[in-house]
PyMOL Python script that loads the backbone (N, CA, C, O; Angstrom):
from pymol import cmd

cmd.read_pdbstr("""\
ATOM      1  N   MET A   1       0.841  -1.166   0.000  1.00  0.00           N
ATOM      2  CA  MET A   1       0.000   0.000   0.000  1.00  0.00           C
ATOM      3  C   MET A   1       0.890   1.235   0.000  1.00  0.00           C
ATOM      4  O   MET A   1       1.833   1.328   0.786  1.00  0.00           O
ATOM      5  N   LYS A   2       0.591   2.169  -0.873  1.00  0.00           N
ATOM      6  CA  LYS A   2       1.350   3.415  -0.907  1.00  0.00           C
ATOM      7  C   LYS A   2       0.577   4.496  -0.157  1.00  0.00           C
ATOM      8  O   LYS A   2      -0.636   4.641  -0.307  1.00  0.00           O
ATOM      9  N   ILE A   3       1.314   5.244   0.648  1.00  0.00           N
ATOM     10  CA  ILE A   3       0.745   6.348   1.411  1.00  0.00           C
ATOM     11  C   ILE A   3       1.285   7.639   0.816  1.00  0.00           C
ATOM     12  O   ILE A   3       2.489   7.775   0.601  1.00  0.00           O
ATOM     13  N   LEU A   4       0.403   8.574   0.554  1.00  0.00           N
ATOM     14  CA  LEU A   4       0.765   9.856  -0.040  1.00  0.00           C
ATOM     15  C   LEU A   4       0.566  10.974   0.968  1.00  0.00           C
ATOM     16  O   LEU A   4      -0.466  11.047   1.635  1.00  0.00           O
ATOM     17  N   ALA A   5       1.570  11.851   1.073  1.00  0.00           N
ATOM     18  CA  ALA A   5       1.445  13.059   1.888  1.00  0.00           C
ATOM     19  C   ALA A   5       1.784  14.250   0.993  1.00  0.00           C
ATOM     20  O   ALA A   5       2.677  14.172   0.149  1.00  0.00           O
ATOM     21  N   ILE A   6       1.065  15.339   1.187  1.00  0.00           N
ATOM     22  CA  ILE A   6       1.305  16.553   0.415  1.00  0.00           C
ATOM     23  C   ILE A   6       1.682  17.662   1.388  1.00  0.00           C
ATOM     24  O   ILE A   6       0.987  17.907   2.375  1.00  0.00           O
ATOM     25  N   PHE A   7       2.792  18.325   1.092  1.00  0.00           N
ATOM     26  CA  PHE A   7       3.257  19.423   1.936  1.00  0.00           C
ATOM     27  C   PHE A   7       3.312  20.714   1.120  1.00  0.00           C
ATOM     28  O   PHE A   7       3.781  20.740  -0.018  1.00  0.00           O
ATOM     29  N   ASN A   8       2.818  21.777   1.742  1.00  0.00           N
ATOM     30  CA  ASN A   8       2.829  23.111   1.146  1.00  0.00           C
ATOM     31  C   ASN A   8       3.540  24.078   2.074  1.00  0.00           C
ATOM     32  O   ASN A   8       3.559  23.897   3.291  1.00  0.00           O
ATOM     33  N   GLU A   9       4.126  25.108   1.480  1.00  0.00           N
ATOM     34  CA  GLU A   9       4.687  26.212   2.250  1.00  0.00           C
ATOM     35  C   GLU A   9       4.036  27.480   1.722  1.00  0.00           C
ATOM     36  O   GLU A   9       4.193  27.824   0.551  1.00  0.00           O
ATOM     37  N   SER A  10       3.308  28.173   2.585  1.00  0.00           N
ATOM     38  CA  SER A  10       2.539  29.356   2.187  1.00  0.00           C
ATOM     39  C   SER A  10       1.625  29.036   1.006  1.00  0.00           C
ATOM     40  O   SER A  10       1.533  29.811   0.054  1.00  0.00           O
ATOM     41  N   SER A  11       0.960  27.906   1.074  1.00  0.00           N
ATOM     42  CA  SER A  11      -0.015  27.429   0.084  1.00  0.00           C
ATOM     43  C   SER A  11       0.598  27.056  -1.265  1.00  0.00           C
ATOM     44  O   SER A  11      -0.126  26.927  -2.252  1.00  0.00           O
ATOM     45  N   VAL A  12       1.916  26.881  -1.324  1.00  0.00           N
ATOM     46  CA  VAL A  12       2.603  26.477  -2.552  1.00  0.00           C
ATOM     47  C   VAL A  12       3.241  25.107  -2.304  1.00  0.00           C
ATOM     48  O   VAL A  12       3.907  24.924  -1.284  1.00  0.00           O
ATOM     49  N   PRO A  13       3.053  24.134  -3.219  1.00  0.00           N
ATOM     50  CA  PRO A  13       3.661  22.829  -3.036  1.00  0.00           C
ATOM     51  C   PRO A  13       5.164  22.950  -2.750  1.00  0.00           C
ATOM     52  O   PRO A  13       5.873  23.697  -3.425  1.00  0.00           O
ATOM     53  N   LYS A  14       5.635  22.212  -1.749  1.00  0.00           N
ATOM     54  CA  LYS A  14       7.024  22.318  -1.298  1.00  0.00           C
ATOM     55  C   LYS A  14       7.805  21.054  -1.656  1.00  0.00           C
ATOM     56  O   LYS A  14       7.566  19.983  -1.099  1.00  0.00           O
ATOM     57  N   ASN A  15       8.736  21.198  -2.591  1.00  0.00           N
ATOM     58  CA  ASN A  15       9.640  20.126  -2.958  1.00  0.00           C
ATOM     59  C   ASN A  15      10.919  20.232  -2.136  1.00  0.00           C
ATOM     60  O   ASN A  15      11.142  21.234  -1.457  1.00  0.00           O
ATOM     61  N   GLY A  16      11.759  19.200  -2.195  1.00  0.00           N
ATOM     62  CA  GLY A  16      13.061  19.234  -1.547  1.00  0.00           C
ATOM     63  C   GLY A  16      13.052  18.933  -0.062  1.00  0.00           C
ATOM     64  O   GLY A  16      14.052  19.155   0.622  1.00  0.00           O
ATOM     65  N   LEU A  17      11.941  18.431   0.446  1.00  0.00           N
ATOM     66  CA  LEU A  17      11.868  18.051   1.854  1.00  0.00           C
ATOM     67  C   LEU A  17      12.359  16.615   2.024  1.00  0.00           C
ATOM     68  O   LEU A  17      12.496  15.879   1.047  1.00  0.00           O
ATOM     69  N   ASN A  18      12.617  16.231   3.243  1.00  0.00           N
ATOM     70  CA  ASN A  18      12.941  14.845   3.591  1.00  0.00           C
ATOM     71  C   ASN A  18      11.993  14.381   4.692  1.00  0.00           C
ATOM     72  O   ASN A  18      12.427  14.079   5.803  1.00  0.00           O
ATOM     73  N   PRO A  19      10.684  14.324   4.377  1.00  0.00           N
ATOM     74  CA  PRO A  19       9.728  13.968   5.425  1.00  0.00           C
ATOM     75  C   PRO A  19       9.887  12.523   5.888  1.00  0.00           C
ATOM     76  O   PRO A  19      10.339  11.650   5.147  1.00  0.00           O
ATOM     77  N   VAL A  20       9.502  12.309   7.132  1.00  0.00           N
ATOM     78  CA  VAL A  20       9.498  10.963   7.695  1.00  0.00           C
ATOM     79  C   VAL A  20       8.071  10.593   8.073  1.00  0.00           C
ATOM     80  O   VAL A  20       7.218  11.458   8.272  1.00  0.00           O
ATOM     81  N   ILE A  21       7.831   9.303   8.167  1.00  0.00           N
ATOM     82  CA  ILE A  21       6.492   8.802   8.468  1.00  0.00           C
ATOM     83  C   ILE A  21       6.537   7.926   9.713  1.00  0.00           C
ATOM     84  O   ILE A  21       7.484   7.174   9.942  1.00  0.00           O
ATOM     85  N   LYS A  22       5.477   8.052  10.509  1.00  0.00           N
ATOM     86  CA  LYS A  22       5.302   7.206  11.686  1.00  0.00           C
ATOM     87  C   LYS A  22       3.903   6.602  11.574  1.00  0.00           C
ATOM     88  O   LYS A  22       2.928   7.312  11.330  1.00  0.00           O
ATOM     89  N   ILE A  23       3.816   5.277  11.755  1.00  0.00           N
ATOM     90  CA  ILE A  23       2.536   4.579  11.633  1.00  0.00           C
ATOM     91  C   ILE A  23       2.278   3.802  12.916  1.00  0.00           C
ATOM     92  O   ILE A  23       3.142   3.070  13.399  1.00  0.00           O
ATOM     93  N   TYR A  24       1.066   3.975  13.464  1.00  0.00           N
ATOM     94  CA  TYR A  24       0.646   3.298  14.692  1.00  0.00           C
ATOM     95  C   TYR A  24      -0.396   2.237  14.375  1.00  0.00           C
ATOM     96  O   TYR A  24      -1.284   2.459  13.552  1.00  0.00           O
ATOM     97  N   ASP A  25      -0.290   1.090  15.023  1.00  0.00           N
ATOM     98  CA  ASP A  25      -1.309   0.045  15.002  1.00  0.00           C
ATOM     99  C   ASP A  25      -2.347   0.467  16.045  1.00  0.00           C
ATOM    100  O   ASP A  25      -2.033   0.506  17.234  1.00  0.00           O
ATOM    101  N   LEU A  26      -3.552   0.777  15.632  1.00  0.00           N
ATOM    102  CA  LEU A  26      -4.560   1.287  16.567  1.00  0.00           C
ATOM    103  C   LEU A  26      -5.156   0.222  17.475  1.00  0.00           C
ATOM    104  O   LEU A  26      -5.837   0.556  18.445  1.00  0.00           O
ATOM    105  N   SER A  27      -4.917  -1.053  17.183  1.00  0.00           N
ATOM    106  CA  SER A  27      -5.427  -2.099  18.078  1.00  0.00           C
ATOM    107  C   SER A  27      -4.518  -2.284  19.291  1.00  0.00           C
ATOM    108  O   SER A  27      -4.964  -2.730  20.348  1.00  0.00           O
ATOM    109  N   THR A  28      -3.240  -1.939  19.131  1.00  0.00           N
ATOM    110  CA  THR A  28      -2.274  -2.106  20.232  1.00  0.00           C
ATOM    111  C   THR A  28      -1.635  -0.790  20.661  1.00  0.00           C
ATOM    112  O   THR A  28      -0.955  -0.736  21.686  1.00  0.00           O
ATOM    113  N   ASN A  29      -1.848   0.266  19.888  1.00  0.00           N
ATOM    114  CA  ASN A  29      -1.218   1.577  20.096  1.00  0.00           C
ATOM    115  C   ASN A  29       0.299   1.538  19.947  1.00  0.00           C
ATOM    116  O   ASN A  29       0.991   2.443  20.414  1.00  0.00           O
ATOM    117  N   GLU A  30       0.816   0.505  19.305  1.00  0.00           N
ATOM    118  CA  GLU A  30       2.249   0.374  19.083  1.00  0.00           C
ATOM    119  C   GLU A  30       2.661   1.039  17.776  1.00  0.00           C
ATOM    120  O   GLU A  30       1.887   1.088  16.821  1.00  0.00           O
ATOM    121  N   ILE A  31       3.884   1.547  17.747  1.00  0.00           N
ATOM    122  CA  ILE A  31       4.455   2.106  16.524  1.00  0.00           C
ATOM    123  C   ILE A  31       4.967   0.939  15.672  1.00  0.00           C
ATOM    124  O   ILE A  31       5.777   0.135  16.134  1.00  0.00           O
ATOM    125  N   VAL A  32       4.489   0.854  14.425  1.00  0.00           N
ATOM    126  CA  VAL A  32       4.947  -0.211  13.534  1.00  0.00           C
ATOM    127  C   VAL A  32       5.944   0.302  12.494  1.00  0.00           C
ATOM    128  O   VAL A  32       6.741  -0.472  11.963  1.00  0.00           O
ATOM    129  N   ILE A  33       5.903   1.572  12.209  1.00  0.00           N
ATOM    130  CA  ILE A  33       6.886   2.237  11.349  1.00  0.00           C
ATOM    131  C   ILE A  33       7.306   3.492  12.094  1.00  0.00           C
ATOM    132  O   ILE A  33       6.461   4.300  12.479  1.00  0.00           O
ATOM    133  N   ASN A  34       8.614   3.662  12.301  1.00  0.00           N
ATOM    134  CA  ASN A  34       9.080   4.766  13.134  1.00  0.00           C
ATOM    135  C   ASN A  34      10.069   5.660  12.389  1.00  0.00           C
ATOM    136  O   ASN A  34      11.247   5.330  12.250  1.00  0.00           O
ATOM    137  N   ASN A  35       9.567   6.787  11.918  1.00  0.00           N
ATOM    138  CA  ASN A  35      10.390   7.829  11.287  1.00  0.00           C
ATOM    139  C   ASN A  35      11.193   7.329  10.096  1.00  0.00           C
ATOM    140  O   ASN A  35      12.391   7.588   9.987  1.00  0.00           O
ATOM    141  N   GLU A  36      10.516   6.609   9.204  1.00  0.00           N
ATOM    142  CA  GLU A  36      11.164   6.180   7.966  1.00  0.00           C
ATOM    143  C   GLU A  36      10.981   7.261   6.909  1.00  0.00           C
ATOM    144  O   GLU A  36       9.967   7.958   6.887  1.00  0.00           O
ATOM    145  N   LEU A  37      11.963   7.391   6.043  1.00  0.00           N
ATOM    146  CA  LEU A  37      11.992   8.438   5.037  1.00  0.00           C
ATOM    147  C   LEU A  37      10.960   8.203   3.939  1.00  0.00           C
ATOM    148  O   LEU A  37      10.769   7.080   3.472  1.00  0.00           O
ATOM    149  N   MET A  38      10.302   9.285   3.540  1.00  0.00           N
ATOM    150  CA  MET A  38       9.376   9.247   2.421  1.00  0.00           C
ATOM    151  C   MET A  38      10.120   9.704   1.165  1.00  0.00           C
ATOM    152  O   MET A  38      11.162  10.351   1.264  1.00  0.00           O
ATOM    153  N   ILE A  39       9.592   9.373  -0.009  1.00  0.00           N
ATOM    154  CA  ILE A  39      10.234   9.705  -1.275  1.00  0.00           C
ATOM    155  C   ILE A  39       9.430  10.786  -1.990  1.00  0.00           C
ATOM    156  O   ILE A  39       8.219  10.654  -2.164  1.00  0.00           O
ATOM    157  N   GLY A  40      10.107  11.850  -2.400  1.00  0.00           N
ATOM    158  CA  GLY A  40       9.458  12.924  -3.147  1.00  0.00           C
ATOM    159  C   GLY A  40       9.181  12.502  -4.573  1.00  0.00           C
ATOM    160  O   GLY A  40      10.028  11.901  -5.234  1.00  0.00           O
ATOM    161  N   ILE A  41       7.967  12.828  -5.048  1.00  0.00           N
ATOM    162  CA  ILE A  41       7.610  12.513  -6.437  1.00  0.00           C
ATOM    163  C   ILE A  41       7.267  13.768  -7.233  1.00  0.00           C
ATOM    164  O   ILE A  41       6.898  13.673  -8.403  1.00  0.00           O
ATOM    165  N   GLY A  42       7.383  14.945  -6.610  1.00  0.00           N
ATOM    166  CA  GLY A  42       7.127  16.208  -7.308  1.00  0.00           C
ATOM    167  C   GLY A  42       5.876  16.911  -6.824  1.00  0.00           C
ATOM    168  O   GLY A  42       4.970  16.297  -6.260  1.00  0.00           O
ATOM    169  N   ASP A  43       5.849  18.222  -7.060  1.00  0.00           N
ATOM    170  CA  ASP A  43       4.711  19.075  -6.702  1.00  0.00           C
ATOM    171  C   ASP A  43       4.309  18.954  -5.240  1.00  0.00           C
ATOM    172  O   ASP A  43       3.121  18.988  -4.917  1.00  0.00           O
ATOM    173  N   GLY A  44       5.299  18.812  -4.347  1.00  0.00           N
ATOM    174  CA  GLY A  44       5.031  18.749  -2.918  1.00  0.00           C
ATOM    175  C   GLY A  44       4.470  17.427  -2.439  1.00  0.00           C
ATOM    176  O   GLY A  44       4.010  17.326  -1.301  1.00  0.00           O
ATOM    177  N   GLN A  45       4.502  16.406  -3.291  1.00  0.00           N
ATOM    178  CA  GLN A  45       3.963  15.090  -2.952  1.00  0.00           C
ATOM    179  C   GLN A  45       5.092  14.138  -2.565  1.00  0.00           C
ATOM    180  O   GLN A  45       6.160  14.118  -3.177  1.00  0.00           O
ATOM    181  N   TYR A  46       4.815  13.348  -1.525  1.00  0.00           N
ATOM    182  CA  TYR A  46       5.792  12.394  -1.010  1.00  0.00           C
ATOM    183  C   TYR A  46       5.076  11.084  -0.739  1.00  0.00           C
ATOM    184  O   TYR A  46       3.946  11.076  -0.250  1.00  0.00           O
ATOM    185  N   ILE A  47       5.746   9.953  -1.064  1.00  0.00           N
ATOM    186  CA  ILE A  47       5.103   8.654  -0.881  1.00  0.00           C
ATOM    187  C   ILE A  47       5.946   7.754   0.027  1.00  0.00           C
ATOM    188  O   ILE A  47       7.154   7.924   0.189  1.00  0.00           O
ATOM    189  N   TYR A  48       5.236   6.796   0.601  1.00  0.00           N
ATOM    190  CA  TYR A  48       5.876   5.741   1.387  1.00  0.00           C
ATOM    191  C   TYR A  48       5.176   4.432   1.034  1.00  0.00           C
ATOM    192  O   TYR A  48       3.947   4.378   1.006  1.00  0.00           O
ATOM    193  N   ASN A  49       5.935   3.390   0.766  1.00  0.00           N
ATOM    194  CA  ASN A  49       5.372   2.084   0.448  1.00  0.00           C
ATOM    195  C   ASN A  49       5.280   1.263   1.731  1.00  0.00           C
ATOM    196  O   ASN A  49       6.287   0.756   2.226  1.00  0.00           O
ATOM    197  N   PHE A  50       4.074   1.135   2.263  1.00  0.00           N
ATOM    198  CA  PHE A  50       3.822   0.426   3.521  1.00  0.00           C
ATOM    199  C   PHE A  50       3.669  -1.060   3.209  1.00  0.00           C
ATOM    200  O   PHE A  50       2.554  -1.557   3.053  1.00  0.00           O
ATOM    201  N   ILE A  51       4.784  -1.754   3.119  1.00  0.00           N
ATOM    202  CA  ILE A  51       4.819  -3.159   2.718  1.00  0.00           C
ATOM    203  C   ILE A  51       4.131  -4.071   3.732  1.00  0.00           C
ATOM    204  O   ILE A  51       3.462  -5.024   3.335  1.00  0.00           O
ATOM    205  N   GLY A  52       4.279  -3.803   5.025  1.00  0.00           N
ATOM    206  CA  GLY A  52       3.726  -4.681   6.053  1.00  0.00           C
ATOM    207  C   GLY A  52       2.290  -4.394   6.431  1.00  0.00           C
ATOM    208  O   GLY A  52       1.826  -4.849   7.477  1.00  0.00           O
ATOM    209  N   CYS A  53       1.583  -3.657   5.615  1.00  0.00           N
ATOM    210  CA  CYS A  53       0.197  -3.299   5.920  1.00  0.00           C
ATOM    211  C   CYS A  53      -0.676  -4.553   6.009  1.00  0.00           C
ATOM    212  O   CYS A  53      -0.653  -5.405   5.121  1.00  0.00           O
ATOM    213  N   ASN A  54      -1.445  -4.650   7.097  1.00  0.00           N
ATOM    214  CA  ASN A  54      -2.342  -5.771   7.334  1.00  0.00           C
ATOM    215  C   ASN A  54      -3.771  -5.250   7.238  1.00  0.00           C
ATOM    216  O   ASN A  54      -4.159  -4.366   8.002  1.00  0.00           O
ATOM    217  N   GLU A  55      -4.542  -5.776   6.326  1.00  0.00           N
ATOM    218  CA  GLU A  55      -5.892  -5.263   6.071  1.00  0.00           C
ATOM    219  C   GLU A  55      -6.872  -5.502   7.208  1.00  0.00           C
ATOM    220  O   GLU A  55      -7.993  -4.995   7.160  1.00  0.00           O
ATOM    221  N   THR A  56      -6.487  -6.258   8.229  1.00  0.00           N
ATOM    222  CA  THR A  56      -7.373  -6.485   9.367  1.00  0.00           C
ATOM    223  C   THR A  56      -7.110  -5.491  10.498  1.00  0.00           C
ATOM    224  O   THR A  56      -7.794  -5.518  11.521  1.00  0.00           O
ATOM    225  N   ILE A  57      -6.122  -4.616  10.316  1.00  0.00           N
ATOM    226  CA  ILE A  57      -5.722  -3.663  11.360  1.00  0.00           C
ATOM    227  C   ILE A  57      -6.002  -2.236  10.900  1.00  0.00           C
ATOM    228  O   ILE A  57      -5.814  -1.910   9.728  1.00  0.00           O
ATOM    229  N   ASP A  58      -6.448  -1.394  11.816  1.00  0.00           N
ATOM    230  CA  ASP A  58      -6.577   0.040  11.552  1.00  0.00           C
ATOM    231  C   ASP A  58      -5.283   0.719  11.988  1.00  0.00           C
ATOM    232  O   ASP A  58      -4.686   0.351  13.000  1.00  0.00           O
ATOM    233  N   TYR A  59      -4.863   1.699  11.223  1.00  0.00           N
ATOM    234  CA  TYR A  59      -3.624   2.411  11.501  1.00  0.00           C
ATOM    235  C   TYR A  59      -3.864   3.914  11.529  1.00  0.00           C
ATOM    236  O   TYR A  59      -4.776   4.418  10.874  1.00  0.00           O
ATOM    237  N   SER A  60      -3.037   4.628  12.294  1.00  0.00           N
ATOM    238  CA  SER A  60      -2.975   6.080  12.172  1.00  0.00           C
ATOM    239  C   SER A  60      -1.602   6.433  11.634  1.00  0.00           C
ATOM    240  O   SER A  60      -0.619   5.744  11.908  1.00  0.00           O
ATOM    241  N   VAL A  61      -1.540   7.516  10.862  1.00  0.00           N
ATOM    242  CA  VAL A  61      -0.326   7.904  10.162  1.00  0.00           C
ATOM    243  C   VAL A  61      -0.030   9.369  10.447  1.00  0.00           C
ATOM    244  O   VAL A  61      -0.915  10.223  10.378  1.00  0.00           O
ATOM    245  N   ILE A  62       1.235   9.644  10.769  1.00  0.00           N
ATOM    246  CA  ILE A  62       1.699  11.021  10.917  1.00  0.00           C
ATOM    247  C   ILE A  62       2.939  11.183  10.042  1.00  0.00           C
ATOM    248  O   ILE A  62       3.915  10.446  10.188  1.00  0.00           O
ATOM    249  N   CYS A  63       2.890  12.148   9.138  1.00  0.00           N
ATOM    250  CA  CYS A  63       4.028  12.459   8.281  1.00  0.00           C
ATOM    251  C   CYS A  63       4.569  13.816   8.722  1.00  0.00           C
ATOM    252  O   CYS A  63       3.821  14.789   8.816  1.00  0.00           O
ATOM    253  N   ASP A  64       5.855  13.874   8.988  1.00  0.00           N
ATOM    254  CA  ASP A  64       6.513  15.070   9.523  1.00  0.00           C
ATOM    255  C   ASP A  64       7.467  15.620   8.475  1.00  0.00           C
ATOM    256  O   ASP A  64       8.413  14.941   8.077  1.00  0.00           O
ATOM    257  N   SER A  65       7.222  16.850   8.027  1.00  0.00           N
ATOM    258  CA  SER A  65       8.078  17.470   7.014  1.00  0.00           C
ATOM    259  C   SER A  65       9.476  17.762   7.544  1.00  0.00           C
ATOM    260  O   SER A  65      10.411  17.902   6.756  1.00  0.00           O
ATOM    261  N   GLN A  66       9.633  17.854   8.834  1.00  0.00           N
ATOM    262  CA  GLN A  66      10.869  18.131   9.561  1.00  0.00           C
ATOM    263  C   GLN A  66      11.374  19.563   9.413  1.00  0.00           C
ATOM    264  O   GLN A  66      12.210  19.995  10.206  1.00  0.00           O
ATOM    265  N   ILE A  67      10.896  20.304   8.429  1.00  0.00           N
ATOM    266  CA  ILE A  67      11.400  21.661   8.205  1.00  0.00           C
ATOM    267  C   ILE A  67      10.300  22.708   8.328  1.00  0.00           C
ATOM    268  O   ILE A  67      10.511  23.768   8.917  1.00  0.00           O
ATOM    269  N   LEU A  68       9.140  22.418   7.780  1.00  0.00           N
ATOM    270  CA  LEU A  68       8.051  23.388   7.799  1.00  0.00           C
ATOM    271  C   LEU A  68       7.570  23.609   9.224  1.00  0.00           C
ATOM    272  O   LEU A  68       7.888  22.828  10.120  1.00  0.00           O
ATOM    273  N   THR A  69       6.810  24.666   9.430  1.00  0.00           N
ATOM    274  CA  THR A  69       6.323  25.000  10.765  1.00  0.00           C
ATOM    275  C   THR A  69       4.808  25.154  10.763  1.00  0.00           C
ATOM    276  O   THR A  69       4.168  25.184   9.712  1.00  0.00           O
ATOM    277  N   GLY A  70       4.262  25.249  11.950  1.00  0.00           N
ATOM    278  CA  GLY A  70       2.827  25.474  12.109  1.00  0.00           C
ATOM    279  C   GLY A  70       2.003  24.359  11.499  1.00  0.00           C
ATOM    280  O   GLY A  70       2.391  23.192  11.539  1.00  0.00           O
ATOM    281  N   SER A  71       0.865  24.723  10.934  1.00  0.00           N
ATOM    282  CA  SER A  71      -0.062  23.735  10.387  1.00  0.00           C
ATOM    283  C   SER A  71       0.486  23.047   9.137  1.00  0.00           C
ATOM    284  O   SER A  71      -0.071  22.038   8.704  1.00  0.00           O
ATOM    285  N   GLU A  72       1.555  23.565   8.554  1.00  0.00           N
ATOM    286  CA  GLU A  72       2.127  22.964   7.349  1.00  0.00           C
ATOM    287  C   GLU A  72       3.153  21.862   7.651  1.00  0.00           C
ATOM    288  O   GLU A  72       3.592  21.154   6.745  1.00  0.00           O
ATOM    289  N   LYS A  73       3.528  21.723   8.917  1.00  0.00           N
ATOM    290  CA  LYS A  73       4.591  20.780   9.305  1.00  0.00           C
ATOM    291  C   LYS A  73       4.178  19.314   9.153  1.00  0.00           C
ATOM    292  O   LYS A  73       5.010  18.479   8.797  1.00  0.00           O
ATOM    293  N   TYR A  74       2.911  18.986   9.415  1.00  0.00           N
ATOM    294  CA  TYR A  74       2.467  17.589   9.469  1.00  0.00           C
ATOM    295  C   TYR A  74       1.363  17.295   8.459  1.00  0.00           C
ATOM    296  O   TYR A  74       0.597  18.175   8.068  1.00  0.00           O
ATOM    297  N   ALA A  75       1.307  16.025   8.050  1.00  0.00           N
ATOM    298  CA  ALA A  75       0.176  15.497   7.287  1.00  0.00           C
ATOM    299  C   ALA A  75      -0.293  14.250   8.039  1.00  0.00           C
ATOM    300  O   ALA A  75       0.525  13.491   8.558  1.00  0.00           O
ATOM    301  N   TYR A  76      -1.612  14.040   8.097  1.00  0.00           N
ATOM    302  CA  TYR A  76      -2.184  12.949   8.883  1.00  0.00           C
ATOM    303  C   TYR A  76      -3.095  12.094   8.012  1.00  0.00           C
ATOM    304  O   TYR A  76      -3.657  12.564   7.023  1.00  0.00           O
ATOM    305  N   ALA A  77      -3.228  10.822   8.404  1.00  0.00           N
ATOM    306  CA  ALA A  77      -4.149   9.931   7.702  1.00  0.00           C
ATOM    307  C   ALA A  77      -4.568   8.801   8.637  1.00  0.00           C
ATOM    308  O   ALA A  77      -3.930   8.538   9.656  1.00  0.00           O
ATOM    309  N   ILE A  78      -5.651   8.150   8.261  1.00  0.00           N
ATOM    310  CA  ILE A  78      -6.105   6.924   8.920  1.00  0.00           C
ATOM    311  C   ILE A  78      -6.223   5.872   7.829  1.00  0.00           C
ATOM    312  O   ILE A  78      -6.735   6.144   6.742  1.00  0.00           O
ATOM    313  N   ILE A  79      -5.748   4.676   8.126  1.00  0.00           N
ATOM    314  CA  ILE A  79      -5.885   3.555   7.193  1.00  0.00           C
ATOM    315  C   ILE A  79      -6.841   2.556   7.823  1.00  0.00           C
ATOM    316  O   ILE A  79      -6.594   2.045   8.915  1.00  0.00           O
ATOM    317  N   SER A  80      -7.944   2.280   7.117  1.00  0.00           N
ATOM    318  CA  SER A  80      -8.914   1.310   7.601  1.00  0.00           C
ATOM    319  C   SER A  80      -9.549   0.627   6.404  1.00  0.00           C
ATOM    320  O   SER A  80     -10.015   1.289   5.476  1.00  0.00           O
ATOM    321  N   PHE A  81      -9.565  -0.681   6.427  1.00  0.00           N
ATOM    322  CA  PHE A  81     -10.176  -1.448   5.351  1.00  0.00           C
ATOM    323  C   PHE A  81     -11.581  -1.910   5.729  1.00  0.00           C
ATOM    324  O   PHE A  81     -12.255  -2.577   4.944  1.00  0.00           O
ATOM    325  N   LYS A  82     -12.010  -1.555   6.921  1.00  0.00           N
ATOM    326  CA  LYS A  82     -13.333  -1.966   7.380  1.00  0.00           C
ATOM    327  C   LYS A  82     -14.400  -1.131   6.688  1.00  0.00           C
ATOM    328  O   LYS A  82     -14.216   0.056   6.418  1.00  0.00           O
ATOM    329  N   LYS A  83     -15.500  -1.777   6.415  1.00  0.00           N
ATOM    330  CA  LYS A  83     -16.624  -1.081   5.801  1.00  0.00           C
ATOM    331  C   LYS A  83     -17.665  -0.815   6.868  1.00  0.00           C
ATOM    332  O   LYS A  83     -18.202  -1.736   7.482  1.00  0.00           O
ATOM    333  N   TYR A  84     -17.939   0.458   7.075  1.00  0.00           N
ATOM    334  CA  TYR A  84     -18.905   0.838   8.095  1.00  0.00           C
ATOM    335  C   TYR A  84     -20.284   0.960   7.481  1.00  0.00           C
ATOM    336  O   TYR A  84     -20.448   1.455   6.366  1.00  0.00           O
ATOM    337  N   ARG A  85     -21.271   0.498   8.232  1.00  0.00           N
ATOM    338  CA  ARG A  85     -22.640   0.606   7.761  1.00  0.00           C
ATOM    339  C   ARG A  85     -23.404   1.555   8.671  1.00  0.00           C
ATOM    340  O   ARG A  85     -23.303   1.498   9.896  1.00  0.00           O
ATOM    341  N   PHE A  86     -24.158   2.413   8.042  1.00  0.00           N
ATOM    342  CA  PHE A  86     -24.976   3.353   8.802  1.00  0.00           C
ATOM    343  C   PHE A  86     -26.386   2.814   8.904  1.00  0.00           C
ATOM    344  O   PHE A  86     -26.943   2.322   7.922  1.00  0.00           O
ATOM    345  N   LYS A  87     -26.956   2.904  10.075  1.00  0.00           N
ATOM    346  CA  LYS A  87     -28.314   2.397  10.285  1.00  0.00           C
ATOM    347  C   LYS A  87     -29.300   3.522  10.255  1.00  0.00           C
ATOM    348  O   LYS A  87     -30.499   3.296  10.414  1.00  0.00           O
TER     349      LYS A  87
END
""", "prot")
cmd.dss("prot")
cmd.show_as("cartoon", "prot")
cmd.util.cbc("prot")
cmd.orient("prot")
């Protein structure tokens, strides 16, 4: 599974960063990926290939640009393969 994070600086896509990713297993609250480097693909987009992703587990994701500040420093995501039904 590939995870995409987009970073902007003053609303402009920011290239040349070395963001890292941290992934938590939400069933155990354990870190399963700890500050691994993401790869830039252009236009402020960075990817990480989450090889050990288990479709039975929910994950939370935090991507840290390491350089940007304020609300532009982080990108967040949730990974869940469960299908929720509304009643």
